[in-house]
Structures are given as structure tokens and as C-alpha cells.
Chimera marker file (.cmm) of the C-alpha trace (Angstrom):
<marker_set name="trace">
<marker id="1" x="-6.608" y="2.179" z="-13.116" r="1" g="1" b="0" radius="0.5"/>
<marker id="2" x="-6.917" y="0.909" z="-9.540" r="1" g="1" b="0" radius="0.5"/>
<marker id="3" x="-4.327" y="1.340" z="-6.794" r="1" g="1" b="0" radius="0.5"/>
<marker id="4" x="-4.616" y="-0.596" z="-3.530" r="1" g="1" b="0" radius="0.5"/>
<marker id="5" x="-3.014" y="0.777" z="-0.395" r="1" g="1" b="0" radius="0.5"/>
<marker id="6" x="-2.642" y="-2.093" z="2.072" r="1" g="1" b="0" radius="0.5"/>
<marker id="7" x="-1.993" y="-1.530" z="5.777" r="1" g="1" b="0" radius="0.5"/>
<marker id="8" x="-2.810" y="-2.937" z="9.168" r="1" g="1" b="0" radius="0.5"/>
<marker id="9" x="-2.491" y="-2.253" z="12.856" r="1" g="1" b="0" radius="0.5"/>
<marker id="10" x="-3.741" y="1.340" z="13.322" r="1" g="1" b="0" radius="0.5"/>
<marker id="11" x="-3.548" y="2.271" z="9.648" r="1" g="1" b="0" radius="0.5"/>
<marker id="12" x="-1.403" y="5.365" z="10.259" r="1" g="1" b="0" radius="0.5"/>
<marker id="13" x="1.151" y="4.580" z="7.572" r="1" g="1" b="0" radius="0.5"/>
<marker id="14" x="-1.555" y="3.714" z="5.033" r="1" g="1" b="0" radius="0.5"/>
<marker id="15" x="-3.430" y="6.910" z="5.870" r="1" g="1" b="0" radius="0.5"/>
<marker id="16" x="-0.314" y="9.042" z="5.348" r="1" g="1" b="0" radius="0.5"/>
<marker id="17" x="0.426" y="7.313" z="2.053" r="1" g="1" b="0" radius="0.5"/>
<marker id="18" x="-3.187" y="7.607" z="0.882" r="1" g="1" b="0" radius="0.5"/>
<marker id="19" x="-3.241" y="11.328" z="1.646" r="1" g="1" b="0" radius="0.5"/>
<marker id="20" x="-0.020" y="11.913" z="-0.303" r="1" g="1" b="0" radius="0.5"/>
<marker id="21" x="-1.187" y="9.800" z="-3.241" r="1" g="1" b="0" radius="0.5"/>
<marker id="22" x="-4.600" y="11.464" z="-3.331" r="1" g="1" b="0" radius="0.5"/>
<marker id="23" x="-2.883" y="14.807" z="-3.941" r="1" g="1" b="0" radius="0.5"/>
<marker id="24" x="-0.282" y="13.480" z="-6.395" r="1" g="1" b="0" radius="0.5"/>
<marker id="25" x="-2.125" y="11.260" z="-8.860" r="1" g="1" b="0" radius="0.5"/>
<marker id="26" x="-4.934" y="12.077" z="-11.228" r="1" g="1" b="0" radius="0.5"/>
<marker id="27" x="-8.595" y="11.252" z="-10.900" r="1" g="1" b="0" radius="0.5"/>
<marker id="28" x="-8.209" y="8.387" z="-13.387" r="1" g="1" b="0" radius="0.5"/>
<marker id="29" x="-6.685" y="6.316" z="-10.573" r="1" g="1" b="0" radius="0.5"/>
<marker id="30" x="-9.067" y="4.873" z="-7.988" r="1" g="1" b="0" radius="0.5"/>
<marker id="31" x="-7.430" y="4.481" z="-4.564" r="1" g="1" b="0" radius="0.5"/>
<marker id="32" x="-8.726" y="1.422" z="-2.729" r="1" g="1" b="0" radius="0.5"/>
<marker id="33" x="-7.971" y="1.121" z="0.987" r="1" g="1" b="0" radius="0.5"/>
<marker id="34" x="-7.388" y="-2.483" z="2.050" r="1" g="1" b="0" radius="0.5"/>
<marker id="35" x="-6.933" y="-2.805" z="5.788" r="1" g="1" b="0" radius="0.5"/>
<marker id="36" x="-6.251" y="-5.853" z="7.881" r="1" g="1" b="0" radius="0.5"/>
<marker id="37" x="-8.852" y="-4.392" z="10.237" r="1" g="1" b="0" radius="0.5"/>
<marker id="38" x="-11.676" y="-1.854" z="10.089" r="1" g="1" b="0" radius="0.5"/>
<marker id="39" x="-9.696" y="0.837" z="11.916" r="1" g="1" b="0" radius="0.5"/>
<marker id="40" x="-6.902" y="0.756" z="9.325" r="1" g="1" b="0" radius="0.5"/>
<marker id="41" x="-9.401" y="0.865" z="6.460" r="1" g="1" b="0" radius="0.5"/>
<marker id="42" x="-11.326" y="3.703" z="8.104" r="1" g="1" b="0" radius="0.5"/>
<marker id="43" x="-8.231" y="5.843" z="8.531" r="1" g="1" b="0" radius="0.5"/>
<marker id="44" x="-7.275" y="5.366" z="4.879" r="1" g="1" b="0" radius="0.5"/>
<marker id="45" x="-10.817" y="6.262" z="3.788" r="1" g="1" b="0" radius="0.5"/>
<marker id="46" x="-10.679" y="9.421" z="5.906" r="1" g="1" b="0" radius="0.5"/>
<marker id="47" x="-7.341" y="10.254" z="4.242" r="1" g="1" b="0" radius="0.5"/>
<marker id="48" x="-8.890" y="10.213" z="0.773" r="1" g="1" b="0" radius="0.5"/>
<marker id="49" x="-9.281" y="6.627" z="-0.485" r="1" g="1" b="0" radius="0.5"/>
<marker id="50" x="-12.199" y="6.234" z="-2.881" r="1" g="1" b="0" radius="0.5"/>
<marker id="51" x="-13.447" y="3.026" z="-1.300" r="1" g="1" b="0" radius="0.5"/>
<marker id="52" x="-12.210" y="0.353" z="1.041" r="1" g="1" b="0" radius="0.5"/>
<marker id="53" x="-12.572" y="-3.101" z="2.499" r="1" g="1" b="0" radius="0.5"/>
<marker id="54" x="-11.154" y="-4.932" z="5.493" r="1" g="1" b="0" radius="0.5"/>
<marker id="55" x="-9.677" y="-8.268" z="6.504" r="1" g="1" b="0" radius="0.5"/>
<marker id="56" x="-7.983" y="-11.190" z="4.802" r="1" g="1" b="0" radius="0.5"/>
<marker id="57" x="-10.556" y="-12.148" z="2.190" r="1" g="1" b="0" radius="0.5"/>
<marker id="58" x="-10.908" y="-8.598" z="0.882" r="1" g="1" b="0" radius="0.5"/>
<marker id="59" x="-7.129" y="-8.185" z="0.573" r="1" g="1" b="0" radius="0.5"/>
<marker id="60" x="-6.690" y="-11.590" z="-1.091" r="1" g="1" b="0" radius="0.5"/>
<marker id="61" x="-9.586" y="-10.963" z="-3.492" r="1" g="1" b="0" radius="0.5"/>
<marker id="62" x="-8.568" y="-7.437" z="-4.484" r="1" g="1" b="0" radius="0.5"/>
<marker id="63" x="-4.809" y="-8.159" z="-4.757" r="1" g="1" b="0" radius="0.5"/>
<marker id="64" x="-5.495" y="-10.068" z="-7.943" r="1" g="1" b="0" radius="0.5"/>
<marker id="65" x="-7.727" y="-7.365" z="-9.408" r="1" g="1" b="0" radius="0.5"/>
<marker id="66" x="-5.854" y="-4.083" z="-8.955" r="1" g="1" b="0" radius="0.5"/>
<marker id="67" x="-3.157" y="-2.592" z="-11.163" r="1" g="1" b="0" radius="0.5"/>
<marker id="68" x="-0.903" y="-1.244" z="-8.395" r="1" g="1" b="0" radius="0.5"/>
<marker id="69" x="-0.291" y="-2.299" z="-4.787" r="1" g="1" b="0" radius="0.5"/>
<marker id="70" x="1.421" y="0.013" z="-2.286" r="1" g="1" b="0" radius="0.5"/>
<marker id="71" x="2.260" y="-0.570" z="1.350" r="1" g="1" b="0" radius="0.5"/>
<marker id="72" x="4.953" y="-1.436" z="3.854" r="1" g="1" b="0" radius="0.5"/>
<marker id="73" x="7.250" y="-4.442" z="3.452" r="1" g="1" b="0" radius="0.5"/>
<marker id="74" x="5.247" y="-6.308" z="6.078" r="1" g="1" b="0" radius="0.5"/>
<marker id="75" x="2.347" y="-6.898" z="3.663" r="1" g="1" b="0" radius="0.5"/>
<marker id="76" x="4.515" y="-9.542" z="1.969" r="1" g="1" b="0" radius="0.5"/>
<marker id="77" x="5.828" y="-11.210" z="5.139" r="1" g="1" b="0" radius="0.5"/>
<marker id="78" x="3.637" y="-13.899" z="6.737" r="1" g="1" b="0" radius="0.5"/>
<marker id="79" x="2.669" y="-13.140" z="10.346" r="1" g="1" b="0" radius="0.5"/>
<marker id="80" x="4.111" y="-9.626" z="10.297" r="1" g="1" b="0" radius="0.5"/>
<marker id="81" x="2.306" y="-6.683" z="11.887" r="1" g="1" b="0" radius="0.5"/>
<marker id="82" x="1.914" y="-8.702" z="15.084" r="1" g="1" b="0" radius="0.5"/>
<marker id="83" x="0.236" y="-11.522" z="13.151" r="1" g="1" b="0" radius="0.5"/>
<marker id="84" x="-2.221" y="-9.376" z="11.184" r="1" g="1" b="0" radius="0.5"/>
<marker id="85" x="-0.708" y="-10.426" z="7.849" r="1" g="1" b="0" radius="0.5"/>
<marker id="86" x="-1.704" y="-14.036" z="7.393" r="1" g="1" b="0" radius="0.5"/>
<marker id="87" x="0.368" y="-16.345" z="5.194" r="1" g="1" b="0" radius="0.5"/>
<marker id="88" x="-2.505" y="-16.297" z="2.669" r="1" g="1" b="0" radius="0.5"/>
<marker id="89" x="-2.464" y="-12.480" z="2.487" r="1" g="1" b="0" radius="0.5"/>
<marker id="90" x="1.330" y="-12.332" z="2.105" r="1" g="1" b="0" radius="0.5"/>
<marker id="91" x="1.164" y="-14.923" z="-0.666" r="1" g="1" b="0" radius="0.5"/>
<marker id="92" x="-1.690" y="-13.177" z="-2.484" r="1" g="1" b="0" radius="0.5"/>
<marker id="93" x="0.172" y="-9.860" z="-2.447" r="1" g="1" b="0" radius="0.5"/>
<marker id="94" x="3.465" y="-11.447" z="-3.534" r="1" g="1" b="0" radius="0.5"/>
<marker id="95" x="1.834" y="-13.443" z="-6.351" r="1" g="1" b="0" radius="0.5"/>
<marker id="96" x="-0.323" y="-10.596" z="-7.607" r="1" g="1" b="0" radius="0.5"/>
<marker id="97" x="0.376" y="-9.402" z="-11.115" r="1" g="1" b="0" radius="0.5"/>
<marker id="98" x="-0.015" y="-5.819" z="-9.914" r="1" g="1" b="0" radius="0.5"/>
<marker id="99" x="2.974" y="-3.492" z="-9.960" r="1" g="1" b="0" radius="0.5"/>
<marker id="100" x="4.121" y="-3.337" z="-6.333" r="1" g="1" b="0" radius="0.5"/>
<marker id="101" x="5.563" y="-0.285" z="-4.586" r="1" g="1" b="0" radius="0.5"/>
<marker id="102" x="6.848" y="-1.432" z="-1.202" r="1" g="1" b="0" radius="0.5"/>
<marker id="103" x="8.163" y="0.772" z="1.599" r="1" g="1" b="0" radius="0.5"/>
<marker id="104" x="11.309" y="-0.628" z="3.180" r="1" g="1" b="0" radius="0.5"/>
<marker id="105" x="10.070" y="-0.287" z="6.724" r="1" g="1" b="0" radius="0.5"/>
<marker id="106" x="12.227" y="-2.221" z="9.173" r="1" g="1" b="0" radius="0.5"/>
<marker id="107" x="10.710" y="-5.426" z="10.528" r="1" g="1" b="0" radius="0.5"/>
<marker id="108" x="11.670" y="-6.742" z="13.974" r="1" g="1" b="0" radius="0.5"/>
<marker id="109" x="12.783" y="-10.135" z="12.668" r="1" g="1" b="0" radius="0.5"/>
<marker id="110" x="14.396" y="-8.953" z="9.397" r="1" g="1" b="0" radius="0.5"/>
<marker id="111" x="17.524" y="-6.955" z="8.740" r="1" g="1" b="0" radius="0.5"/>
<marker id="112" x="17.251" y="-4.876" z="5.561" r="1" g="1" b="0" radius="0.5"/>
<marker id="113" x="20.781" y="-4.512" z="4.243" r="1" g="1" b="0" radius="0.5"/>
<marker id="114" x="21.477" y="-1.522" z="1.998" r="1" g="1" b="0" radius="0.5"/>
<marker id="115" x="18.418" y="0.349" z="3.209" r="1" g="1" b="0" radius="0.5"/>
<marker id="116" x="18.879" y="4.108" z="3.350" r="1" g="1" b="0" radius="0.5"/>
<marker id="117" x="18.180" y="5.629" z="6.738" r="1" g="1" b="0" radius="0.5"/>
<marker id="118" x="15.597" y="8.115" z="5.503" r="1" g="1" b="0" radius="0.5"/>
<marker id="119" x="12.780" y="9.352" z="7.686" r="1" g="1" b="0" radius="0.5"/>
<marker id="120" x="9.316" y="7.873" z="7.187" r="1" g="1" b="0" radius="0.5"/>
<marker id="121" x="8.139" y="11.138" z="5.623" r="1" g="1" b="0" radius="0.5"/>
<marker id="122" x="11.031" y="11.048" z="3.126" r="1" g="1" b="0" radius="0.5"/>
<marker id="123" x="10.226" y="7.424" z="2.268" r="1" g="1" b="0" radius="0.5"/>
<marker id="124" x="6.543" y="8.261" z="1.750" r="1" g="1" b="0" radius="0.5"/>
<marker id="125" x="7.451" y="11.217" z="-0.495" r="1" g="1" b="0" radius="0.5"/>
<marker id="126" x="9.782" y="9.012" z="-2.548" r="1" g="1" b="0" radius="0.5"/>
<marker id="127" x="7.154" y="6.275" z="-2.865" r="1" g="1" b="0" radius="0.5"/>
<marker id="128" x="4.510" y="8.796" z="-3.906" r="1" g="1" b="0" radius="0.5"/>
<marker id="129" x="6.807" y="10.220" z="-6.597" r="1" g="1" b="0" radius="0.5"/>
<marker id="130" x="7.569" y="6.724" z="-7.902" r="1" g="1" b="0" radius="0.5"/>
<marker id="131" x="3.881" y="5.802" z="-8.116" r="1" g="1" b="0" radius="0.5"/>
<marker id="132" x="2.923" y="9.122" z="-9.738" r="1" g="1" b="0" radius="0.5"/>
<marker id="133" x="5.660" y="8.619" z="-12.339" r="1" g="1" b="0" radius="0.5"/>
<marker id="134" x="4.498" y="5.079" z="-13.010" r="1" g="1" b="0" radius="0.5"/>
<marker id="135" x="0.861" y="6.164" z="-13.371" r="1" g="1" b="0" radius="0.5"/>
<marker id="136" x="1.836" y="8.968" z="-15.712" r="1" g="1" b="0" radius="0.5"/>
<marker id="137" x="3.899" y="6.572" z="-17.841" r="1" g="1" b="0" radius="0.5"/>
<marker id="138" x="1.104" y="3.989" z="-17.967" r="1" g="1" b="0" radius="0.5"/>
<marker id="139" x="-1.590" y="6.486" z="-18.866" r="1" g="1" b="0" radius="0.5"/>
<marker id="140" x="0.574" y="8.462" z="-21.291" r="1" g="1" b="0" radius="0.5"/>
<marker id="141" x="-0.788" y="11.667" z="-19.818" r="1" g="1" b="0" radius="0.5"/>
<marker id="142" x="0.561" y="14.442" z="-17.656" r="1" g="1" b="0" radius="0.5"/>
<marker id="143" x="-0.613" y="14.971" z="-14.081" r="1" g="1" b="0" radius="0.5"/>
<link id1="1" id2="2" r="1" g="1" b="0" radius="0.2"/>
<link id1="2" id2="3" r="1" g="1" b="0" radius="0.2"/>
<link id1="3" id2="4" r="1" g="1" b="0" radius="0.2"/>
<link id1="4" id2="5" r="1" g="1" b="0" radius="0.2"/>
<link id1="5" id2="6" r="1" g="1" b="0" radius="0.2"/>
<link id1="6" id2="7" r="1" g="1" b="0" radius="0.2"/>
<link id1="7" id2="8" r="1" g="1" b="0" radius="0.2"/>
<link id1="8" id2="9" r="1" g="1" b="0" radius="0.2"/>
<link id1="9" id2="10" r="1" g="1" b="0" radius="0.2"/>
<link id1="10" id2="11" r="1" g="1" b="0" radius="0.2"/>
<link id1="11" id2="12" r="1" g="1" b="0" radius="0.2"/>
<link id1="12" id2="13" r="1" g="1" b="0" radius="0.2"/>
<link id1="13" id2="14" r="1" g="1" b="0" radius="0.2"/>
<link id1="14" id2="15" r="1" g="1" b="0" radius="0.2"/>
<link id1="15" id2="16" r="1" g="1" b="0" radius="0.2"/>
<link id1="16" id2="17" r="1" g="1" b="0" radius="0.2"/>
<link id1="17" id2="18" r="1" g="1" b="0" radius="0.2"/>
<link id1="18" id2="19" r="1" g="1" b="0" radius="0.2"/>
<link id1="19" id2="20" r="1" g="1" b="0" radius="0.2"/>
<link id1="20" id2="21" r="1" g="1" b="0" radius="0.2"/>
<link id1="21" id2="22" r="1" g="1" b="0" radius="0.2"/>
<link id1="22" id2="23" r="1" g="1" b="0" radius="0.2"/>
<link id1="23" id2="24" r="1" g="1" b="0" radius="0.2"/>
<link id1="24" id2="25" r="1" g="1" b="0" radius="0.2"/>
<link id1="25" id2="26" r="1" g="1" b="0" radius="0.2"/>
<link id1="26" id2="27" r="1" g="1" b="0" radius="0.2"/>
<link id1="27" id2="28" r="1" g="1" b="0" radius="0.2"/>
<link id1="28" id2="29" r="1" g="1" b="0" radius="0.2"/>
<link id1="29" id2="30" r="1" g="1" b="0" radius="0.2"/>
<link id1="30" id2="31" r="1" g="1" b="0" radius="0.2"/>
<link id1="31" id2="32" r="1" g="1" b="0" radius="0.2"/>
<link id1="32" id2="33" r="1" g="1" b="0" radius="0.2"/>
<link id1="33" id2="34" r="1" g="1" b="0" radius="0.2"/>
<link id1="34" id2="35" r="1" g="1" b="0" radius="0.2"/>
<link id1="35" id2="36" r="1" g="1" b="0" radius="0.2"/>
<link id1="36" id2="37" r="1" g="1" b="0" radius="0.2"/>
<link id1="37" id2="38" r="1" g="1" b="0" radius="0.2"/>
<link id1="38" id2="39" r="1" g="1" b="0" radius="0.2"/>
<link id1="39" id2="40" r="1" g="1" b="0" radius="0.2"/>
<link id1="40" id2="41" r="1" g="1" b="0" radius="0.2"/>
<link id1="41" id2="42" r="1" g="1" b="0" radius="0.2"/>
<link id1="42" id2="43" r="1" g="1" b="0" radius="0.2"/>
<link id1="43" id2="44" r="1" g="1" b="0" radius="0.2"/>
<link id1="44" id2="45" r="1" g="1" b="0" radius="0.2"/>
<link id1="45" id2="46" r="1" g="1" b="0" radius="0.2"/>
<link id1="46" id2="47" r="1" g="1" b="0" radius="0.2"/>
<link id1="47" id2="48" r="1" g="1" b="0" radius="0.2"/>
<link id1="48" id2="49" r="1" g="1" b="0" radius="0.2"/>
<link id1="49" id2="50" r="1" g="1" b="0" radius="0.2"/>
<link id1="50" id2="51" r="1" g="1" b="0" radius="0.2"/>
<link id1="51" id2="52" r="1" g="1" b="0" radius="0.2"/>
<link id1="52" id2="53" r="1" g="1" b="0" radius="0.2"/>
<link id1="53" id2="54" r="1" g="1" b="0" radius="0.2"/>
<link id1="54" id2="55" r="1" g="1" b="0" radius="0.2"/>
<link id1="55" id2="56" r="1" g="1" b="0" radius="0.2"/>
<link id1="56" id2="57" r="1" g="1" b="0" radius="0.2"/>
<link id1="57" id2="58" r="1" g="1" b="0" radius="0.2"/>
<link id1="58" id2="59" r="1" g="1" b="0" radius="0.2"/>
<link id1="59" id2="60" r="1" g="1" b="0" radius="0.2"/>
<link id1="60" id2="61" r="1" g="1" b="0" radius="0.2"/>
<link id1="61" id2="62" r="1" g="1" b="0" radius="0.2"/>
<link id1="62" id2="63" r="1" g="1" b="0" radius="0.2"/>
<link id1="63" id2="64" r="1" g="1" b="0" radius="0.2"/>
<link id1="64" id2="65" r="1" g="1" b="0" radius="0.2"/>
<link id1="65" id2="66" r="1" g="1" b="0" radius="0.2"/>
<link id1="66" id2="67" r="1" g="1" b="0" radius="0.2"/>
<link id1="67" id2="68" r="1" g="1" b="0" radius="0.2"/>
<link id1="68" id2="69" r="1" g="1" b="0" radius="0.2"/>
<link id1="69" id2="70" r="1" g="1" b="0" radius="0.2"/>
<link id1="70" id2="71" r="1" g="1" b="0" radius="0.2"/>
<link id1="71" id2="72" r="1" g="1" b="0" radius="0.2"/>
<link id1="72" id2="73" r="1" g="1" b="0" radius="0.2"/>
<link id1="73" id2="74" r="1" g="1" b="0" radius="0.2"/>
<link id1="74" id2="75" r="1" g="1" b="0" radius="0.2"/>
<link id1="75" id2="76" r="1" g="1" b="0" radius="0.2"/>
<link id1="76" id2="77" r="1" g="1" b="0" radius="0.2"/>
<link id1="77" id2="78" r="1" g="1" b="0" radius="0.2"/>
<link id1="78" id2="79" r="1" g="1" b="0" radius="0.2"/>
<link id1="79" id2="80" r="1" g="1" b="0" radius="0.2"/>
<link id1="80" id2="81" r="1" g="1" b="0" radius="0.2"/>
<link id1="81" id2="82" r="1" g="1" b="0" radius="0.2"/>
<link id1="82" id2="83" r="1" g="1" b="0" radius="0.2"/>
<link id1="83" id2="84" r="1" g="1" b="0" radius="0.2"/>
<link id1="84" id2="85" r="1" g="1" b="0" radius="0.2"/>
<link id1="85" id2="86" r="1" g="1" b="0" radius="0.2"/>
<link id1="86" id2="87" r="1" g="1" b="0" radius="0.2"/>
<link id1="87" id2="88" r="1" g="1" b="0" radius="0.2"/>
<link id1="88" id2="89" r="1" g="1" b="0" radius="0.2"/>
<link id1="89" id2="90" r="1" g="1" b="0" radius="0.2"/>
<link id1="90" id2="91" r="1" g="1" b="0" radius="0.2"/>
<link id1="91" id2="92" r="1" g="1" b="0" radius="0.2"/>
<link id1="92" id2="93" r="1" g="1" b="0" radius="0.2"/>
<link id1="93" id2="94" r="1" g="1" b="0" radius="0.2"/>
<link id1="94" id2="95" r="1" g="1" b="0" radius="0.2"/>
<link id1="95" id2="96" r="1" g="1" b="0" radius="0.2"/>
<link id1="96" id2="97" r="1" g="1" b="0" radius="0.2"/>
<link id1="97" id2="98" r="1" g="1" b="0" radius="0.2"/>
<link id1="98" id2="99" r="1" g="1" b="0" radius="0.2"/>
<link id1="99" id2="100" r="1" g="1" b="0" radius="0.2"/>
<link id1="100" id2="101" r="1" g="1" b="0" radius="0.2"/>
<link id1="101" id2="102" r="1" g="1" b="0" radius="0.2"/>
<link id1="102" id2="103" r="1" g="1" b="0" radius="0.2"/>
<link id1="103" id2="104" r="1" g="1" b="0" radius="0.2"/>
<link id1="104" id2="105" r="1" g="1" b="0" radius="0.2"/>
<link id1="105" id2="106" r="1" g="1" b="0" radius="0.2"/>
<link id1="106" id2="107" r="1" g="1" b="0" radius="0.2"/>
<link id1="107" id2="108" r="1" g="1" b="0" radius="0.2"/>
<link id1="108" id2="109" r="1" g="1" b="0" radius="0.2"/>
<link id1="109" id2="110" r="1" g="1" b="0" radius="0.2"/>
<link id1="110" id2="111" r="1" g="1" b="0" radius="0.2"/>
<link id1="111" id2="112" r="1" g="1" b="0" radius="0.2"/>
<link id1="112" id2="113" r="1" g="1" b="0" radius="0.2"/>
<link id1="113" id2="114" r="1" g="1" b="0" radius="0.2"/>
<link id1="114" id2="115" r="1" g="1" b="0" radius="0.2"/>
<link id1="115" id2="116" r="1" g="1" b="0" radius="0.2"/>
<link id1="116" id2="117" r="1" g="1" b="0" radius="0.2"/>
<link id1="117" id2="118" r="1" g="1" b="0" radius="0.2"/>
<link id1="118" id2="119" r="1" g="1" b="0" radius="0.2"/>
<link id1="119" id2="120" r="1" g="1" b="0" radius="0.2"/>
<link id1="120" id2="121" r="1" g="1" b="0" radius="0.2"/>
<link id1="121" id2="122" r="1" g="1" b="0" radius="0.2"/>
<link id1="122" id2="123" r="1" g="1" b="0" radius="0.2"/>
<link id1="123" id2="124" r="1" g="1" b="0" radius="0.2"/>
<link id1="124" id2="125" r="1" g="1" b="0" radius="0.2"/>
<link id1="125" id2="126" r="1" g="1" b="0" radius="0.2"/>
<link id1="126" id2="127" r="1" g="1" b="0" radius="0.2"/>
<link id1="127" id2="128" r="1" g="1" b="0" radius="0.2"/>
<link id1="128" id2="129" r="1" g="1" b="0" radius="0.2"/>
<link id1="129" id2="130" r="1" g="1" b="0" radius="0.2"/>
<link id1="130" id2="131" r="1" g="1" b="0" radius="0.2"/>
<link id1="131" id2="132" r="1" g="1" b="0" radius="0.2"/>
<link id1="132" id2="133" r="1" g="1" b="0" radius="0.2"/>
<link id1="133" id2="134" r="1" g="1" b="0" radius="0.2"/>
<link id1="134" id2="135" r="1" g="1" b="0" radius="0.2"/>
<link id1="135" id2="136" r="1" g="1" b="0" radius="0.2"/>
<link id1="136" id2="137" r="1" g="1" b="0" radius="0.2"/>
<link id1="137" id2="138" r="1" g="1" b="0" radius="0.2"/>
<link id1="138" id2="139" r="1" g="1" b="0" radius="0.2"/>
<link id1="139" id2="140" r="1" g="1" b="0" radius="0.2"/>
<link id1="140" id2="141" r="1" g="1" b="0" radius="0.2"/>
<link id1="141" id2="142" r="1" g="1" b="0" radius="0.2"/>
<link id1="142" id2="143" r="1" g="1" b="0" radius="0.2"/>
</marker_set>
């Protein structure tokens, strides 16, 4: 099973998520870091991703090949992350058949109604638990 963590800008959120996932899911899941830039990919690799790639084409290509996609809401919004998410990337992620686990991180030009006001760490913990539960259910095995 392959899980893509997608992030941009400085990659801090993706790195935190990758680190949490690396400790929570079994070795049968390969974590692939997909960054909008090399810095984001590098930080996710340092945090424990098994391999990684950067920029639009890599994200578009891999979005259709992985089983799970995880990242902030901005990965599905064209021109978010200060323009780092191209319309083609947002479309590829949205259209992917992968199970998507999306963090409801506030966007400057969107108002997320009904969003809990949890801290980022709480959101990352919740997302990690959701993904670990999904992986366990899909593999039929315990962690």
C-alpha cells in the first residue's frame, strides 16, 4: 500500500504529518513525500518518508497511482499555498481514486463552516489515527 503526503511552501506541516504517520502505521505502507518544491519534499524525507518527488508533474503522476493521499485542504484548491498548487495539481488530487485524508486548515480566501477549533497538533493526531485505522481495516491486520 502506498500513502502520499502532499505539501508545499516550507513543508513543515507535511513533515509533522509524515513523522506521526511513520510511527503509527506498519511497514507494509510506503510513505511517499510529494512536495510542490524540493524543500518541502526534503523535510518530509527527513521526517521519515520512504521516498519522494517534487513539483507539479510528480504530484499529478503519483496522485493517480497511490492508495491514500494525505495533506492540507489547500492541495485541492487551485492557486492555494501562494500559488504553489496549480489548477492541474488540485484537479489531479481531487480526481484521484485514492482515499483522501484532508486536514481542514483554514485558507485565506475560504471560510470553513463547522470546523472545530482544534490546535494543529490535535488535528494531526486525529488525522494520523484516522489513517492508521483505515490502513488496519484495509490490510485486515493489527498494527
